[in-house]
N, CA, C and O of each residue as an XYZ file, in Angstrom:
900
protein
N      -0.163     19.728     34.140
C       0.719     18.471     33.734
C       1.693     19.392     32.977
O       2.673     19.870     33.549
N       1.420     19.627     31.722
C       2.253     20.450     31.146
C       2.737     21.954     31.553
O       3.580     22.665     31.007
N       2.223     22.107     32.270
C       3.088     23.331     32.991
C       4.218     22.911     34.279
O       5.064     23.664     34.761
N       3.969     21.623     34.623
C       4.627     20.892     35.595
C       5.941     20.645     34.680
O       7.030     20.918     35.185
N       5.900     20.243     33.623
C       7.001     19.487     32.893
C       7.343     20.352     32.240
O       8.468     20.028     31.859
N       6.964     21.805     31.623
C       8.066     23.048     31.065
C       8.911     23.225     31.925
O      10.108     23.092     31.671
N       8.334     23.654     33.449
C       8.551     24.190     34.702
C      10.315     23.286     35.019
O      11.429     23.711     35.328
N       9.785     21.999     34.753
C      11.252     21.004     34.710
C      12.069     20.975     34.012
O      13.139     20.528     34.425
N      11.935     21.546     32.288
C      12.530     21.615     31.316
C      13.482     23.002     31.705
O      14.660     23.284     31.484
N      12.589     23.567     32.254
C      13.316     25.108     32.103
C      14.169     25.103     33.307
O      15.030     25.981     33.371
N      14.090     24.441     34.058
C      15.110     24.235     35.056
C      16.499     23.584     35.103
O      17.548     23.720     35.733
N      15.893     22.654     33.930
C      17.478     21.530     33.512
C      17.988     22.387     32.739
O      19.170     22.676     32.929
N      17.334     22.960     31.779
C      18.543     24.151     30.614
C      19.045     25.090     31.122
O      20.099     25.548     30.679
N      18.074     25.904     32.764
C      19.109     26.533     33.354
C      20.192     26.259     33.707
O      21.000     27.187     33.753
N      20.507     25.297     33.978
C      21.745     24.134     34.473
C      22.793     24.010     33.573
O      24.004     24.199     33.687
N      21.931     23.576     32.453
C      22.588     22.562     31.294
C      22.254     23.219     30.104
O      21.595     22.358     29.521
N      22.283     23.993     29.530
C      21.835     24.305     28.181
C      22.312     23.502     27.130
O      23.466     23.075     27.074
N      21.422     23.291     26.285
C      22.545     22.188     25.220
C      21.262     21.606     24.123
O      20.170     21.226     24.544
N      21.584     21.625     22.902
C      20.733     21.399     21.839
C      20.421     19.987     21.628
O      19.587     19.633     20.795
N      21.182     19.037     22.490
C      20.288     17.717     22.645
C      19.062     17.946     23.319
O      17.973     17.786     22.767
N      19.163     18.213     24.171
C      18.253     18.365     25.032
C      17.889     17.804     26.096
O      18.393     18.085     27.183
N      16.739     16.721     25.898
C      15.795     15.508     27.140
C      17.058     14.444     27.047
O      17.370     13.888     28.100
N      17.757     14.147     25.921
C      18.723     12.504     25.679
C      19.747     12.717     26.003
O      20.551     11.810     26.218
N      20.139     14.457     26.190
C      21.789     14.844     26.425
C      21.818     14.806     28.151
O      22.832     14.641     28.829
N      20.306     15.021     28.707
C      20.113     15.414     30.241
C      19.968     14.414     30.849
O      20.394     14.446     32.004
N      19.342     13.157     30.378
C      19.225     11.887     30.783
C      20.765     11.084     30.806
O      21.071     10.497     31.845
N      21.551     11.077     29.842
C      22.729     11.017     29.697
C      23.619     11.325     30.694
O      24.548     10.596     31.040
N      23.169     13.111     31.471
C      24.190     13.307     32.137
C      23.559     12.727     33.643
O      24.254     12.237     34.533
N      22.523     12.855     33.677
C      21.759     12.629     35.256
C      21.878     10.841     35.623
O      22.200     10.404     36.728
N      21.659     10.293     34.846
C      21.521      8.458     34.966
C      22.792      8.534     35.448
O      23.620      9.419     35.233
N      22.920      7.332     36.262
C      24.128      6.265     36.829
C      25.079      6.261     35.565
O      24.702      6.221     34.394
N      26.292      6.306     35.987
C      27.390      6.009     34.902
C      27.472      4.870     34.130
O      28.043      4.750     33.046
N      26.527      3.583     35.108
C      26.770      2.570     34.368
C      25.396      2.324     33.065
O      25.204      1.268     32.462
N      24.655      3.513     32.906
C      23.186      3.147     32.427
C      23.604      4.394     31.474
O      22.635      4.571     30.736
N      24.488      5.214     31.205
C      24.294      6.364     30.632
C      24.356      6.397     29.233
O      23.840      7.259     28.522
N      24.831      5.688     28.963
C      24.942      5.379     27.433
C      23.407      4.931     26.524
O      22.852      5.416     25.538
N      23.081      3.698     27.487
C      21.911      2.865     27.210
C      20.894      3.687     27.115
O      20.289      3.910     26.067
N      20.599      4.283     28.417
C      19.442      5.487     28.784
C      19.233      6.572     27.739
O      18.172      6.928     27.226
N      20.618      7.079     27.506
C      20.454      8.267     26.529
C      19.989      8.089     24.895
O      19.289      8.742     24.120
N      20.801      6.799     24.820
C      20.361      6.343     23.476
C      18.798      5.875     23.221
O      18.233      6.055     22.142
N      18.374      5.449     24.002
C      16.573      4.994     23.925
C      15.770      6.385     23.994
O      14.742      6.606     23.353
N      16.598      7.580     25.155
C      15.585      9.072     24.749
C      15.814      9.495     23.673
O      14.902     10.211     23.261
N      17.096      9.317     22.633
C      17.423      9.967     21.910
C      16.540      9.278     20.386
O      16.281      9.897     19.354
N      16.297      8.137     20.640
C      15.442      7.698     19.503
C      13.897      7.646     19.496
O      13.135      7.478     18.544
N      13.541      7.900     21.277
C      11.922      8.004     21.561
C      11.876      9.464     21.264
O      10.768      9.881     20.925
N      12.853     10.330     21.322
C      12.615     11.773     20.933
C      12.478     11.989     19.517
O      11.644     12.764     19.050
N      13.621     11.035     18.540
C      13.209     11.276     17.102
C      11.977     10.804     16.665
O      11.360     11.315     15.730
N      11.488      9.576     17.493
C      10.148      8.772     16.907
C       9.332     10.111     17.120
O       8.670     10.400     16.124
N       9.208     11.069     18.259
C       7.970     11.629     18.216
C       7.932     13.001     17.503
O       6.972     13.725     17.241
N       9.259     13.150     17.265
C       9.210     14.174     15.905
C       8.629     13.322     14.765
O       7.695     13.813     14.132
N       8.960     12.418     14.520
C       8.162     11.835     13.025
C       6.861     11.892     13.073
O       6.148     12.372     12.191
N       6.326     11.182     14.571
C       4.850     11.224     14.826
C       4.472     12.440     14.436
O       3.733     12.581     13.462
N       4.927     13.457     15.140
C       4.290     15.119     15.531
C       4.375     15.600     13.711
O       3.305     15.956     13.217
N       5.221     15.594     13.094
C       4.895     15.472     11.556
C       3.974     15.148     11.169
O       3.069     15.873     10.756
N       3.999     13.619     11.230
C       3.091     12.852     10.390
C       1.338     13.333     10.902
O       0.382     13.235     10.133
N       1.267     13.704     11.942
C       0.098     13.759     12.877
C      -0.137     15.471     12.291
O      -1.247     15.811     11.883
N       0.866     16.309     12.312
C       0.258     17.864     11.922
C      -0.175     17.818     10.566
O      -1.223     18.377     10.245
N       0.455     17.271      9.824
C       0.325     17.171      8.582
C      -0.830     16.714      8.171
O      -1.563     17.359      7.420
N      -1.142     15.390      8.691
C      -2.651     14.666      8.366
C      -3.670     15.532      8.627
O      -4.607     15.612      7.832
N      -3.617     16.464     10.027
C      -4.125     17.371     10.329
C      -4.503     18.568      9.340
O      -5.635     18.949      9.041
N      -3.455     18.991      8.970
C      -3.685     20.058      7.650
C      -4.477     19.523      6.327
O      -5.362     20.174      5.772
N      -4.139     18.565      6.016
C      -4.709     17.486      5.267
C      -6.218     17.651      5.507
O      -6.799     18.318      4.650
N      -6.743     17.306      6.222
C      -8.043     17.289      6.550
C      -8.601     18.303      7.004
O      -9.779     18.225      7.352
N      -7.828     19.604      7.122
C      -8.694     21.196      7.724
C      -9.084     21.203      6.151
O     -10.247     21.258      5.750
N      -7.715     21.127      5.155
C      -8.383     21.375      3.943
C      -9.262     20.901      3.011
O      -9.797     21.495      2.075
N      -9.399     19.176      3.557
C     -10.316     18.869      2.828
C     -11.734     19.155      3.369
O     -12.731     19.119      2.647
N     -11.765     19.506      4.986
C     -13.008     20.268      5.363
C     -13.698     21.393      4.671
O     -14.854     21.378      4.248
N     -12.687     22.544      4.601
C     -12.730     23.737      3.975
C     -13.742     23.512      2.577
O     -14.799     24.062      2.266
N     -12.756     22.238      1.751
C     -13.569     22.198      0.511
C     -14.965     21.709      1.097
O     -15.903     22.496      0.970
N     -15.197     20.508      1.716
C     -16.410     20.423      2.062
C     -17.349     21.408      2.712
O     -18.576     21.354      2.623
N     -16.728     22.218      3.307
C     -17.489     23.709      3.810
C     -18.132     24.629      2.512
O     -19.210     25.217      2.421
N     -16.804     24.470      1.390
C     -17.715     25.781      0.282
C     -18.210     25.066     -0.329
O     -18.921     25.831     -0.982
N     -18.555     23.565     -0.880
C     -18.673     22.807     -1.937
C     -19.570     21.568     -0.812
O     -18.967     20.581     -0.391
N     -20.925     21.815     -0.484
C     -21.534     20.901      0.106
C     -21.334     19.621     -1.113
O     -20.909     18.561     -0.655
N     -21.583     19.657     -2.452
C     -21.884     18.225     -3.132
C     -20.560     17.471     -2.829
O     -20.611     16.241     -2.857
N     -19.361     18.090     -2.536
C     -18.229     17.002     -2.460
C     -18.479     15.792     -1.244
O     -17.817     14.771     -1.060
N     -19.494     16.217     -0.608
C     -19.632     15.070      0.535
C     -20.177     13.715     -0.172
O     -20.171     12.612      0.375
N     -20.563     13.936     -1.243
C     -21.270     12.358     -1.861
C     -20.277     11.519     -2.717
O     -20.519     10.384     -3.130
N     -18.807     12.414     -2.991
C     -17.807     11.849     -3.740
C     -16.732     11.747     -2.797
O     -15.687     11.256     -3.223
N     -16.787     12.162     -1.441
C     -15.340     12.176     -0.368
C     -15.216     10.974      0.010
O     -16.067     10.192      0.435
N     -13.362     10.764     -0.280
C     -13.342      9.405      0.144
C     -12.179      9.538      1.363
O     -11.811     10.680      1.637
N     -11.841      8.887      1.786
C     -10.760      8.837      3.035
C      -9.092      8.879      2.810
O      -8.180      9.038      3.621
N      -9.092      8.642      1.186
C      -7.834      8.436      0.721
C      -7.461     10.108      0.394
O      -6.319     10.568      0.365
N      -8.643     10.822      0.175
C      -8.400     12.209     -0.178
C      -7.454     13.078      0.441
O      -6.528     13.716     -0.059
N      -7.996     12.956      2.044
C      -7.286     13.130      3.133
C      -5.676     12.794      3.373
O      -4.840     13.528      3.901
N      -5.523     11.650      2.903
C      -4.383     11.287      2.802
C      -3.634     12.025      1.513
O      -2.678     12.778      1.697
N      -4.029     11.807      0.521
C      -3.052     12.376     -0.673
C      -2.834     13.679     -0.296
O      -1.800     14.225     -0.679
N      -3.802     14.414      0.544
C      -3.438     16.138      0.892
C      -2.305     15.808      1.972
O      -1.365     16.601      2.015
N      -2.297     14.681      2.879
C      -1.510     14.504      4.168
C       0.202     14.866      2.917
O       1.044     15.758      3.019
N       0.112     13.985      2.116
C       1.495     13.923      0.901
C       1.990     15.225      0.451
O       3.082     15.792      0.456
N       0.885     15.479      0.088
C       1.082     16.929     -0.640
C       1.579     18.102      0.703
O       2.631     18.707      0.500
N       1.225     18.236      1.320
C       1.472     18.847      2.839
C       3.048     18.700      3.119
O       3.803     19.647      3.343
N       3.370     17.487      3.073
C       4.503     17.010      3.262
C       5.803     17.345      2.368
O       6.959     17.649      2.663
N       4.970     17.119      0.878
C       6.158     17.422      0.339
C       6.170     19.070      0.171
O       7.290     19.478     -0.140
N       5.350     19.917      0.283
C       5.415     21.403      0.549
C       6.667     21.573      1.648
O       7.569     22.392      1.471
N       6.624     21.051      2.330
C       7.459     21.283      3.881
C       8.970     20.963      3.350
O       9.993     21.571      3.665
N       8.842     19.818      2.437
C      10.038     19.095      2.275
C      10.819     20.309      0.977
O      12.011     20.451      0.707
N       9.987     20.798      0.575
C      10.139     21.618     -0.581
C      10.867     23.148     -0.016
O      11.827     23.793     -0.438
N       9.900     23.368      1.151
C      10.526     24.822      1.647
C      11.851     24.700      2.423
O      12.626     25.651      2.530
N      12.139     23.129      3.116
C      13.080     22.853      3.814
C      14.422     22.443      3.288
O      15.429     22.366      3.992
N      14.365     22.137      1.778
C      15.279     22.023      1.273
C      15.922     22.467     -0.157
O      17.060     22.600     -0.608
N      14.790     22.601     -0.560
C      15.013     22.692     -2.232
C      15.056     24.994     -2.505
O      15.410     25.726     -3.429
N      14.645     25.162     -1.503
C      13.985     26.421     -1.348
C      14.032     27.419     -0.024
O      13.185     27.985      0.668
N      15.963     27.301     -0.050
C      16.054     27.692      1.926
C      15.707     28.837      1.569
O      14.632     29.112      2.102
N      16.217     29.935      0.701
C      16.002     31.333      0.920
C      14.814     31.515      1.254
O      14.672     32.293      2.198
N      13.590     30.934      0.677
C      12.264     31.626      1.233
C      12.188     31.062      2.655
O      11.364     31.586      3.405
N      12.898     30.120      3.093
C      12.545     29.514      4.472
C      11.977     30.875      5.446
O      10.866     30.996      5.962
N      12.835     31.575      5.481
C      12.715     32.571      6.597
C      11.541     33.306      6.478
O      10.896     33.585      7.489
N      11.163     33.675      5.310
C      10.169     34.563      4.263
C       8.822     33.714      5.027
O       7.937     34.362      5.585
N       8.798     32.487      4.985
C       7.799     31.703      4.807
C       7.144     31.564      6.061
O       5.943     31.542      6.328
N       8.307     31.462      6.890
C       8.064     31.738      8.550
C       7.174     32.579      9.013
O       6.113     32.376      9.604
N       7.850     33.809      8.603
C       7.380     35.163      8.680
C       6.139     35.461      8.291
O       5.412     36.317      8.795
N       5.827     34.552      7.134
C       4.204     35.442      6.719
C       3.329     33.658      7.562
O       2.127     33.590      7.818
N       4.127     32.736      7.758
C       2.930     31.770      8.835
C       2.669     32.147      9.897
O       1.592     31.747     10.339
N       3.504     33.068     10.783
C       3.716     33.712     11.590
C       2.412     34.950     11.822
O       1.671     35.135     12.787
N       2.499     35.554     10.700
C       1.275     36.435     10.927
C       0.329     36.008     10.500
O      -0.727     36.553     10.822
N       0.308     34.890      9.623
C      -1.012     34.248      9.264
C      -2.005     33.560     10.487
O      -3.219     33.561     10.691
N      -0.754     32.942     11.220
C      -1.501     32.421     12.577
C      -2.182     33.236     13.325
O      -3.232     32.953     13.902
N      -1.464     34.552     13.351
C      -2.058     35.322     14.560
C      -3.287     35.980     14.036
O      -4.209     36.172     14.828
N      -3.423     36.395     12.632
C      -4.667     36.710     12.181
C      -5.575     35.802     11.839
O      -6.744     36.187     11.863
N      -5.302     34.397     11.439
C      -6.300     33.561     11.900
C      -6.798     33.143     12.817
O      -7.710     32.323     12.716
N      -6.318     33.615     14.070
C      -6.632     33.317     15.444
C      -8.185     34.403     15.275
O      -9.303     33.886     15.301
N      -8.040     35.487     15.156
C      -9.066     36.425     14.949
C      -9.869     36.023     14.012
O     -11.035     36.022     14.409
N      -9.753     35.706     13.017
C     -10.312     35.407     11.685
C     -11.561     34.363     12.171
O     -12.770     34.463     11.958
N     -10.814     33.343     12.891
C     -12.062     32.124     13.117
C     -12.633     32.545     14.415
O     -13.824     32.241     14.491
N     -12.301     32.974     15.161
C     -12.672     33.514     16.905
C     -13.990     34.447     16.888
O     -15.077     34.182     17.400
N     -13.649     35.519     16.223
C     -14.432     36.810     16.246
C     -15.860     36.466     15.219
O     -16.744     37.315     15.332
N     -16.134     35.389     14.309
C     -17.018     35.442     13.809
C     -17.778     34.387     14.670
O     -18.990     34.253     14.838
N     -16.676     33.640     15.193
C     -17.505     32.562     16.336
C     -18.185     33.070     17.509
O     -19.238     32.607     17.947
N     -17.494     34.111     18.034
C     -18.059     34.701     19.207
C     -19.773     35.363     18.941
O     -20.878     35.162     19.445
N     -19.078     36.428     17.615
C     -20.314     37.221     17.721
C     -21.275     36.706     16.404
O     -22.316     37.326     16.189
N     -21.017     35.918     15.804
C     -22.028     35.684     14.834
C     -22.717     34.033     14.822
O     -23.772     33.627     14.336
N     -21.585     33.288     15.601
C     -22.376     31.764     16.123
C     -23.723     31.799     16.989
O     -24.107     32.797     17.599
N     -24.260     30.796     16.961
C     -25.180     30.199     17.995
C     -24.451     30.140     19.105
O     -23.325     29.681     19.295
N     -25.315     30.724     19.916
C     -24.994     30.708     21.869
C     -25.715     29.598     22.124
O     -26.635     29.142     21.445
N     -25.108     29.039     23.470
C     -25.591     28.200     23.812
C     -25.315     28.347     25.695
O     -24.250     28.834     26.072
N     -26.132     27.985     26.506
C     -25.616     27.546     27.863
C     -24.427     27.528     28.493
O     -23.604     26.755     28.003
N     -24.055     28.219     29.534
C     -22.756     27.899     30.136
C     -23.053     26.333     30.484
O     -22.201     25.610     29.968
N     -23.981     25.666     31.182
C     -23.936     24.527     31.060
C     -23.686     23.399     30.037
O     -23.083     22.342     30.224
N     -24.268     23.845     28.934
C     -23.688     22.755     27.800
C     -22.398     22.410     27.782
O     -21.842     21.312     27.790
N     -21.765     24.171     27.742
C     -20.198     23.809     27.243
C     -19.591     23.472     28.051
O     -18.373     23.489     27.876
N     -20.108     23.023     29.269
C     -18.659     22.514     30.229
C     -19.143     21.321     31.213
O     -18.457     20.741     32.055
N     -20.645     21.084     30.853
C     -21.120     20.272     31.944
C     -21.661     18.837     31.041
O     -22.068     17.874     31.691
N     -21.635     18.788     29.731
C     -22.156     18.132     28.624
C     -20.607     17.311     27.785
O     -19.577     17.737     27.262
N     -21.014     16.400     27.963
C     -19.924     15.317     27.778
C     -21.021     14.512     26.550
O     -22.244     14.394     26.622
N     -20.076     14.033     25.438
C     -20.361     13.047     24.121
C     -19.830     12.059     24.095
O     -18.715     12.310     24.551
N     -19.865     11.293     23.914
C     -19.092      9.890     23.546
C     -19.320      9.413     22.143
O     -19.542      8.219     21.943
N     -19.283     10.141     21.319
C     -19.325      9.810     19.987
C     -19.044      8.797     19.197
O     -19.640      8.212     18.293
N     -17.913      8.694     19.765
C     -17.181      6.927     19.472
C     -17.413      5.974     20.172
O     -16.627      5.034     20.052
N     -18.138      5.881     20.802
C     -18.630      5.021     21.636
C     -18.042      3.678     22.095
O     -18.294      2.478     21.983
N     -16.954      4.635     22.781
C     -16.057      3.828     23.979
C     -16.680      2.993     24.999
O     -17.909      2.920     24.955
N     -16.345      2.644     25.492
C     -17.091      1.562     26.724
C     -17.206      2.394     27.872
O     -18.315      2.408     28.407
N     -16.383      3.029     28.323
C     -17.000      4.668     29.400
C     -16.856      5.964     29.242
O     -16.013      6.114     28.357
N     -17.176      6.845     29.573
C     -17.172      8.183     29.763
C     -15.546      8.454     29.684
O     -14.934      8.921     28.723
N     -15.068      8.074     30.833
C     -13.708      8.511     30.901
C     -13.072      7.917     30.084
O     -12.204      8.722     29.745
N     -12.947      7.098     29.586
C     -12.114      6.563     28.523
C     -11.871      7.581     27.358
O     -10.813      8.048     26.936
N     -13.703      7.870     26.803
C     -13.602      8.544     25.505
C     -12.868     10.392     26.200
O     -12.156     11.171     25.565
N     -13.312     10.530     27.404
C     -12.427     11.982     27.503
C     -11.387     12.009     27.469
O     -10.905     13.085     27.115
N     -10.537     11.004     27.768
C      -9.150     10.981     27.862
C      -8.288     10.548     26.141
O      -7.067     10.539     25.991
N      -9.148     10.284     25.216
C      -8.734      9.729     24.095
C      -9.191     10.971     23.410
O      -8.461     11.388     22.512
N     -10.475     11.747     23.737
C     -10.894     13.054     23.157
C      -9.727     14.026     23.634
O      -9.277     14.678     22.692
N      -9.359     14.184     24.383
C      -8.350     15.103     24.891
C      -7.015     15.230     24.526
O      -6.372     16.229     24.847
N      -6.474     14.202     23.807
C      -5.602     14.043     22.912
C      -5.344     15.530     22.220
O      -4.357     16.200     22.526
N      -6.220     15.927     21.366
C      -6.343     17.010     20.459
C      -6.419     18.111     21.061
O      -6.526     19.066     20.291
N      -6.407     18.345     22.073
C      -6.126     19.326     23.243
C      -4.804     19.543     23.474
O      -4.060     20.487     23.210
N      -4.655     18.540     23.992
C      -3.159     18.709     24.695
C      -1.764     18.550     23.226
O      -0.598     18.944     23.258
N      -2.384     17.958     22.292
C      -1.854     18.442     20.955
C      -1.248     19.844     20.570
O      -0.238     20.124     19.923
N      -2.049     20.509     21.084
C      -1.686     22.345     20.792
C      -0.342     22.888     21.718
O       0.139     24.017     21.623
N       0.127     21.838     22.607
C       0.952     22.098     23.354
C       2.557     21.578     22.927
O       3.527     21.791     23.653
N       2.631     20.839     21.573
C       3.284     19.982     21.249
C       4.683     21.264     20.860
O       4.095     22.340     20.756
N       5.643     21.404     20.716
C       6.631     21.746     20.159
C       6.955     22.937     21.521
O       7.769     23.782     21.150
N       6.593     23.093     22.622
C       7.163     24.171     23.300
C       8.248     23.915     24.230
O       8.478     24.632     25.204
N       8.846     22.981     23.942
C      10.252     22.813     23.999
C      11.002     23.249     22.878
O      12.158     23.035     23.242
N      11.051     23.716     21.770
C      11.400     24.032     20.767
C      12.834     24.853     20.952
O      13.806     24.626     20.232
N      12.829     25.740     21.912
C      13.788     26.456     22.441
C      15.031     25.646     22.673
O      16.125     25.966     22.209
N      14.808     24.562     23.425
C      15.784     23.935     23.821
C      17.364     23.628     23.012
O      18.551     23.595     23.338
N      16.318     23.386     21.450
C      17.248     22.619     20.420
C      17.796     23.789     19.634
O      18.308     23.615     18.528
N      17.686     25.068     20.240
C      18.476     25.929     19.689
C      19.338     26.835     20.512
O      19.782     27.932     20.175
N      19.505     26.204     21.644
C      20.183     26.803     22.670
C      21.656     27.356     22.136
O      22.137     28.342     22.694
N      22.279     26.784     21.177
C      23.595     27.253     20.644
C      23.755     28.367     20.039
O      24.821     28.941     19.813
N      22.283     28.818     19.659
C      22.222     30.337     19.147
C      21.383     31.192     19.753
O      20.524     31.795     19.111
N      21.550     31.338     21.089
C      20.492     31.873     22.033
C      21.935     32.848     22.770
O      23.021     32.339     23.047
N      21.634     34.068     22.935
C      22.515     34.692     24.114
C      21.925     34.703     25.007
O      20.701     34.831     24.993
N      22.765     34.546     26.256
C      22.384     34.442     27.296
C      21.517     32.952     27.717
O      20.498     32.941     28.407
N      22.046     31.981     27.249
C      20.997     30.818     27.223
C      20.319     30.543     28.564
O      19.116     30.311     28.679
N      21.354     30.600     29.748
C      20.681     30.057     31.205
C      19.095     30.919     31.227
O      17.998     30.487     31.580
N      19.427     32.098     30.777
C      18.133     32.685     31.386
C      17.047     32.878     30.562
O      15.857     32.789     30.866
N      17.686     33.230     29.183
C      16.332     33.146     27.969
C      15.576     32.114     27.998
O      14.356     32.195     28.137
N      16.367     30.771     27.841
C      15.574     29.654     27.542
C      14.617     29.222     28.719
O      13.685     28.441     28.524
N      14.920     29.819     30.057
C      14.369     29.503     31.148
C      13.213     30.141     30.764
O      12.196     29.447     30.745
N      13.143     31.111     30.503
C      11.820     32.206     30.299
C      10.655     31.630     29.504
O       9.524     31.310     29.869
N      11.321     31.586     28.174
C      10.853     31.023     27.183
C      10.123     29.892     27.351
O       8.982     29.900     26.890
N      10.499     28.968     27.879
C       9.881     27.683     28.373
C       8.533     27.792     29.672
O       7.540     27.070     29.757
N       8.937     28.946     30.573
C       8.005     29.097     31.651
C       6.619     29.906     30.844
O       5.497     29.886     31.349
N       6.908     30.558     29.605
C       6.341     31.421     29.518
C       5.407     30.716     28.111
O       4.234     31.089     28.082
N       5.717     30.029     27.305
C       5.285     29.421     26.323
C       3.891     28.522     26.628
O       2.811     28.540     26.039
N       4.391     27.648     27.899
C       2.781     27.141     28.306
C       1.860     27.851     28.353
O       0.921     27.757     27.563
N       1.942     28.892     29.484
C       0.668     29.394     29.823
C       0.140     30.318     28.592
O      -1.049     30.545     28.366
N       1.102     30.748     27.933
C      -0.054     31.758     26.690
C      -0.606     30.419     25.582
O      -1.599     30.670     24.899
N      -0.088     29.333     25.466
C      -0.746     28.147     24.965
C      -2.104     27.887     25.458
O      -3.163     27.815     24.834
N      -1.791     27.730     27.006
C      -3.103     27.441     27.787
C      -4.233     28.874     27.830
O      -5.432     28.697     28.048
N      -3.769     29.977     27.642
C      -4.809     31.104     27.223
C      -5.545     30.856     26.404
O      -6.764     30.813     26.569
N      -4.810     30.590     25.099
C      -5.359     30.410     23.790
C      -5.849     29.467     23.394
O      -6.627     29.496     22.440
N      -5.537     28.441     23.991
C      -6.738     27.109     23.584
C      -7.635     26.759     24.183
O      -8.397     25.905     23.732
N      -7.805     27.338     25.411
C      -9.509     26.986     25.504
C     -10.367     27.861     25.054
O     -11.534     27.476     24.986
N     -10.087     29.103     24.674
C     -11.102     29.892     23.994
C     -11.334     29.299     22.592
O     -12.483     29.293     22.150
N     -10.495     28.886     21.989
C     -10.579     27.994     20.965
C     -11.431     26.635     20.749
O     -11.977     26.414     19.668
N     -11.489     25.999     21.521
C     -11.941     24.613     21.833
C     -13.403     24.440     22.343
O     -14.082     23.459     22.040
N     -13.946     25.683     23.315
C     -15.324     25.537     23.122
C     -16.060     25.842     22.098
O     -17.108     25.219     21.928
N     -15.725     26.724     21.324
C     -16.345     27.358     19.892
C     -16.102     26.526     18.755
O     -16.739     26.717     17.719
N     -15.214     25.590     18.847
C     -14.720     24.686     18.059
C     -15.702     23.595     17.563
O     -16.056     22.687     18.315
N     -16.156     23.705     16.226
C     -17.334     22.289     16.163
C     -16.721     21.315     15.260
O     -15.939     21.631     14.364
N     -17.121     20.050     15.536
C     -16.233     19.096     14.819
C     -16.353     19.064     13.240
O     -17.478     18.966     12.751
N     -15.438     19.128     12.568
C     -15.262     19.193     10.879
C     -16.023     18.140     10.739
O     -16.159     17.378     11.696
N     -16.703     17.880      9.449
C     -17.803     17.059      8.819
C     -17.235     15.962      8.694
O     -17.609     15.080      9.468
N     -16.498     15.737      8.016
C     -15.378     14.492      7.866
C     -15.215     13.485      8.789
O     -15.192     12.254      8.751
N     -15.082     14.542      9.828
C     -14.682     13.332     11.040
C     -15.830     12.815     11.555
O     -15.692     11.749     12.153
N     -16.857     13.244     11.493
C     -18.241     12.694     12.348
C     -18.318     11.260     12.179
O     -18.535     10.453     13.083
N     -18.086     10.948     10.709
C     -18.011      9.289     10.475
C     -17.247      8.646     11.208
O     -17.597      7.544     11.629
N     -16.061      9.175     11.517
C     -15.389      8.363     11.793
C     -15.470      8.232     13.439
O     -15.163      7.220     14.067
N     -15.980      9.553     14.038
C     -15.904      9.573     15.357
C     -17.178      8.384     15.825
O     -17.088      7.655     16.813
N     -18.018      8.401     15.129
C     -19.206      7.387     15.750
C     -19.193      5.549     15.384
O     -19.947      4.631     15.707
N     -17.947      5.628     14.571
C     -17.536      4.564     14.399
C     -17.290      3.685     15.975
O     -17.237      4.368     16.997
N     -17.160      2.282     16.061
C     -16.908      1.528     16.990
C     -15.731      1.769     16.923
O     -15.182      2.240     15.927
N     -14.968      1.365     18.383
C     -13.546      1.353     18.553
C     -13.358      0.065     18.048
O     -12.227     -0.417     17.989
């Protein structure tokens, strides 16, 4: 699904490269009578998606930090509270705000360090899981489904659980919004979009089967919907 979506966006950006992205294309391709309304609605949906993505990624980062604390200090489980993750969420947001506003000179360096850390972190996590983690059969990995959220059907549980995996594809269209800075934008953006999705697809499945549920999420997952 995401590959088809990225292929469509790549075709659009090759015809009309614009930093506006989706809302600009909707305005261009919509009937003349509805151009402004549909472009306006698409723009606000895009902004809302950006805000939701920022909140989701910050919450994910905050709860990951909380689980690292729990992993290294098991006694923390006795006094762990949900609001701790919320406070870590706000700490991550404040750090992002500081880097983007108060420390603009460090932004490029921070992005470079984050990129290197991201690459090294992938191998730092995957190699111990592959060589030191407990092994299980292929049937358990691919054929066993657990409805730990106690949803009404297995299909509903699957659709809700797959959201975390789909979240990894967020930001694949980022090249669209910097088209004014790209040389040969008609060609380069099309190649960027068409290649980013397969690369995410290649790395995400290798991460998902080896990932275990963080401890602090287990209680929330087992709660009734």
